[in-house]
N, C-alpha and C positions, 0 to 999 in steps of 0.2 A: 504495500499498498505506500502511495506517495501523494505528497500533497504540493499543490502549486505556490503555497507560501509557508514561511515558517510560522510554527504555532507553539505558542506557550499557552498551556491550562494552568491556571493558579486555584488557589482553594482547596486543593486535593486532600480529601480526609478518609478515603475509602480505598480498598484494594480494586473495587469493581471497576470504579473512574480511571484508576492508574493503568489497568490492563487494557482497558477499551482504548484508552489513549495512546498507548504505546504499541496495540496491533494496528491502530490507523494511522501511525507514524508521527505522532507528534513531537517536537524537538524538546521541549522541556516542560517538566512537571514541577508546581509550586507546591509549597504546604506552609502554612500560614503558622506563627510562632507569635505568642503572647506573653510577656513577662509575668502576667498574673495567672496563667494557667498552671496547670499541674503538670509542668513539664517532662518529668520524668515518663509519665505514661505517654504523653505526645510523642516524646522522642522514640519510646519503644515501638509505638504504632507506626511512626513513620520509616523506623529501621525495618520492622517486618514488611511494609508495601514495598519498600525499593527494593527489599530481597527477591520480590515476585517479577521484577521487570527489568528490562534491559534495553539498551541503544537509545535512551533517552537521558537528557541532563536533569539533575535534579534542583531544585531552586528553594532556599528558605528564605520565607517572606515575612519581614518586619514591617508592622505598622506604627510602631513607636520609634522612638530616637534613644533608648536606653541603652547606649554604648557599652557597658559593663555587661549587660544580657546578650546582647547581637555576639560583642567577643566570647563570651562564655560557650555560645552554641558554634560558632567559627570551630573554636578548639576541638570539638568533636569530629571535624572533618567529615562530615555526613553529606555536604551539599557541594555539587560543582559550581554553583552560584549562589550569592544572595541579594534579595531585592530589598531596596530602602525607599523612604520618600524622601523628596527633594531637599527636605530642611535640614538634613544631617550633614555634618562635617565628617567627610570619608576618609580625612587623615586620621581620625581617632579610630578607625576600623582597622583591625589586624586583618588585613586580606588584600590579596592583588587587585588594583582597581580593574582590572581587566575581567574580573569574576564579579564584579558590581553592577547590578540593573538598578536603574533608578526611576522610580514612578512619579509621575508629574501630573498635577489637576490645574486646571485653568483658574486662576482667582484675579482680582481686579489689579492686583499690583503688577501684573505682568504687563510690560511694554517692551519695547524695543531695547533699553539699557539693561532691563531684567534679563532678557533672553541673551544678551552678550556676556553679562556675568554668568548666568548659568551655563554657557557652553566653555567658560574659562574655568568656572569651578568642578566641572565633571569631565574634563577633556580626556581624562585617560578609561574612562568607562566605555565597556561593549555595548550595552543596550538602554534604549531609552523607552518606557512605557508611557503612551499618551493617553491619559484615561478619559478625557471629554475633548476629542480632537474637534469637533464641530465648533467649539468655541474660539479657536486660536486662528490668527490671522494667516492668510497665504504667506506673507512675510517670514512671519514667526516658524510656519512649518517649514518652508524651505530653509531656513537658516538651520533648525534643527536637523533637517534630513541630510544637510551637508556636513554633519558632525557625528551623528550617532546612526547605529542600527535602530530603527523605531519599530514598535508593534503598538496597536491601537486597539483599544477596546470598541467592541462593536455595538456602538450608542446609536448608531444609523442603520437604515436597512441596508441589506447585504451589498446591493448595487452602488449604492452611495460609498458603502465601505472600502469595496474594489476599487473604484473609480479614484478615490484619496489615495489608496495604495499605489496604484498605477501612476497617477500624477505626480506625487511627491517621492516615488521610489523608495516607498517604505518597506520594511523586511516582511511584516506579516500582523497576525491577531495576536491578542491577548484576550484568551477566553476563561472560564471558570467552572470548576466542578462543582458539585451540589451533595447533600447528603442523601445516604440511601433510606428508604421507607423502612426497610428492615435488611439483615444481613443477606446479599444476594438478589435483591429486588431493586431496580435501579430505571429509573428514567433519564434517559441521556439526551432528550431533545435539547437542552441548553447548549451542549455541545456539539451533537450531530447536526444539528440543522445548519452550521457551518460548515463542519468539516464535511459533510456531503456535497457541499457547494463547491469544494475547493480541491476535490480530488483531481488527479492528473488522469 
């Protein structure tokens, strides 16, 4: 199975999603980590899931900027990449910047100066996820596309999303897993609706 675009599926928390995505040719699987969770059980669950899949990179996803917690997870050496939000200082994170994915959401402070500063701040990272691509200007998207490998959340209909990917030479999609109704019973529609449309 091969896909026309690079695909990351985040928020994976069950083996059903992981095996389905791996079989469909997804490139990256992301696992969400929060410093207030019972992380020993979460890490054990992630290790078990990763043990069942191959041929796909793993991503530790962090919503917060607790650098001490992030570095404690990095020490485990479980993930190929980590995903952080754009407000963090990556100089404080103990990992090669090429293994960092930054997620960015449009807010009112974004202007041409902010974009320039952002590009300088994160010049060494590999991937950029744009969460709400429809709110950015063409100039901003062109600037980002010249400096990063970009994934977009599918916030628009598929045709509009694909047009944006082709227009700005974006890398692909950032999709999301979902909870199982019960073990072994899974609705894949949130993922398969896009994957079915981008099969080669």
